C-alpha positions as CSV (number, residue, x, y, z in Angstrom):
1,M,8.1,8.0,-17.0
2,V,5.2,6.7,-15.4
3,V,4.5,3.9,-17.3
4,L,7.9,1.8,-15.5
5,P,6.4,1.8,-12.0
6,L,3.2,1.1,-13.0
7,L,4.8,-2.0,-14.9
8,F,7.2,-3.0,-12.4
9,Y,3.3,-2.8,-9.3
10,A,1.3,-4.7,-12.2
11,I,4.9,-7.8,-12.3
12,L,4.6,-7.3,-7.9
13,R,0.9,-8.0,-7.9
14,T,0.5,-11.0,-10.4
15,T,2.8,-12.8,-9.2
16,K,1.9,-12.5,-5.3
17,A,4.8,-10.6,-4.5
18,I,2.5,-8.0,-2.9
19,H,-0.6,-8.0,-1.9
20,S,-2.0,-4.3,-1.5
21,F,-0.9,-1.5,-2.3
22,T,-1.6,0.9,0.5
23,E,-1.0,-1.6,3.4
24,A,1.8,-3.1,2.0
25,S,3.9,-5.3,5.5
26,L,7.9,-4.9,5.7
27,Q,8.3,-8.2,3.8
28,E,6.0,-6.4,0.8
29,R,8.2,-3.3,1.2
30,K,11.6,-4.7,0.7
31,K,11.1,-5.6,-3.2
32,P,9.4,-2.2,-4.4
33,I,12.6,-0.3,-3.1
34,F,14.9,-3.0,-4.4
35,I,14.3,-2.1,-7.6
36,Q,13.9,1.4,-7.2
37,L,17.4,0.7,-5.7
38,V,18.3,-1.1,-9.0
39,L,16.6,1.7,-10.8
40,F,18.8,4.8,-8.9
41,Y,21.5,2.8,-10.1
42,A,21.1,2.2,-13.7
43,L,20.4,5.8,-13.7
44,V,23.5,6.9,-11.9
45,N,26.0,5.0,-13.7
46,F,24.7,4.7,-17.4
47,G,21.9,7.7,-17.4
48,I,23.6,11.0,-19.4
49,V,22.8,13.6,-16.7
50,K,26.0,13.6,-15.6
51,Q,27.4,14.7,-18.3
52,T,24.7,17.5,-19.7
53,F,23.7,18.3,-15.6
54,P,26.2,17.9,-13.4
55,E,24.2,18.3,-10.0
56,L,21.3,17.2,-11.1
57,H,23.0,13.6,-11.4
58,L,24.3,14.8,-7.3
59,F,20.8,14.4,-6.7
60,F,20.4,11.0,-7.9
61,I,23.0,9.9,-6.5
62,G,21.6,10.9,-3.2
63,G,18.3,9.1,-4.1
64,F,20.1,6.2,-4.1
65,V,22.5,6.6,-1.1
66,S,19.0,7.0,0.7
67,T,16.8,3.7,-1.0
68,F,19.8,1.8,-0.2
69,L,19.3,3.2,3.8
70,V,15.7,2.9,3.6
71,L,16.3,-0.8,2.0
72,A,19.0,-1.4,5.9
73,V,16.4,0.1,7.5
74,T,13.4,-2.6,6.3
75,T,16.2,-5.5,5.9
76,F,16.0,-5.0,10.0
77,G,12.2,-4.9,11.0
78,Y,12.0,-1.0,10.9
79,K,9.4,1.0,8.5
80,A,10.4,4.7,7.7
81,S,8.1,7.3,5.2
82,L,8.7,6.7,2.0
83,H,6.9,9.6,1.3
84,M,8.5,12.0,3.8
85,I,12.0,10.5,2.3
86,G,10.4,12.1,-1.7
87,I,9.6,15.3,-0.7
88,A,12.5,16.2,2.1
89,S,15.2,15.3,-0.3
90,L,13.7,17.7,-3.3
91,F,13.4,20.5,-0.4
92,Q,16.7,19.4,0.6
93,F,17.7,19.5,-3.4
94,V,16.3,23.0,-3.7
95,L,17.8,24.6,-0.9
96,M,21.2,23.2,-2.0
97,F,21.2,23.7,-5.4
98,S,19.4,27.8,-5.0
99,S,22.2,28.8,-2.6
100,Y,25.0,27.4,-4.8
101,F,24.0,29.5,-7.7
102,N,22.7,32.1,-5.6
103,L,19.2,31.6,-7.0
104,D,16.2,32.9,-4.4
105,T,13.8,30.6,-4.9
106,T,12.1,31.7,-1.8
107,Y,8.4,30.8,-3.0
108,T,9.5,27.2,-3.7
109,V,11.7,26.8,-0.4
110,A,8.5,27.8,1.3
111,F,6.2,25.6,-0.7
112,L,8.3,22.7,-0.1
113,M,8.1,23.0,3.1
114,I,4.0,23.3,2.9
115,C,4.4,20.1,1.1
116,M,7.0,18.4,3.6
117,G,3.7,19.3,6.8
118,C,1.2,18.3,3.9
119,V,2.8,14.6,3.6
120,A,3.9,14.0,6.8
121,S,0.2,15.3,7.5
122,S,-1.8,13.0,5.7
123,R,0.9,10.4,6.6
124,L,0.0,10.6,10.4
125,Y,-4.5,11.1,9.6
126,L,-4.4,8.1,7.7
127,K,-2.1,6.7,10.8
128,S,0.3,4.8,8.0
129,H,2.7,5.8,9.7
130,T,3.7,6.8,14.0
131,P,5.8,10.4,14.1
132,L,9.1,8.8,14.2
133,E,9.2,7.4,11.3
134,L,8.2,10.3,9.6
135,I,11.3,11.9,11.2
136,V,13.6,8.6,10.2
137,G,12.1,9.4,6.9
138,M,12.9,12.7,6.5
139,L,16.4,12.3,8.2
140,I,16.8,10.0,5.7
141,G,15.6,12.6,2.9
142,I,17.9,15.1,4.1
143,V,20.9,13.9,5.2
144,P,22.1,12.3,2.0
145,Q,21.0,15.2,-0.4
146,Y,23.2,17.0,2.0
147,L,26.1,14.8,2.5
148,V,26.4,14.3,-1.3
149,W,26.1,17.5,-2.3
150,F,28.7,19.0,0.1
151,Y,31.3,16.0,0.2
152,R,30.9,13.8,-2.8
153,I,30.2,10.6,-1.1
């Protein structure tokens, strides 16, 4: 699970497509995001998750849509927080999953809310993002999950 992203990172570093892991420019962010889009596409279309776990398949479709949106936003010259997209997507999915199956996940939802706060705080503390970039990242994470779950876009 960890090997594939590290392999792509090593390839991008070796080919000088990216120079820094933490301080990527908008141009450098496009390549890893595009690779993530391709991997999500392969997972959604060729994975066995659709038949085995249809709800998890919806989560991956939401991830694909979020990745497409962040690639579009990055192409137009705006930086959204990828960390917030990830944690917000997970939060929204767990919220809808537990509601759909009528599960008591109060502690999990509370924990994920704390995690979202910690991620946002750390990104602000490190001066990696502005508050608006965090909000955009959160929206790019939450809205596609909601739309895919309820409207099957």
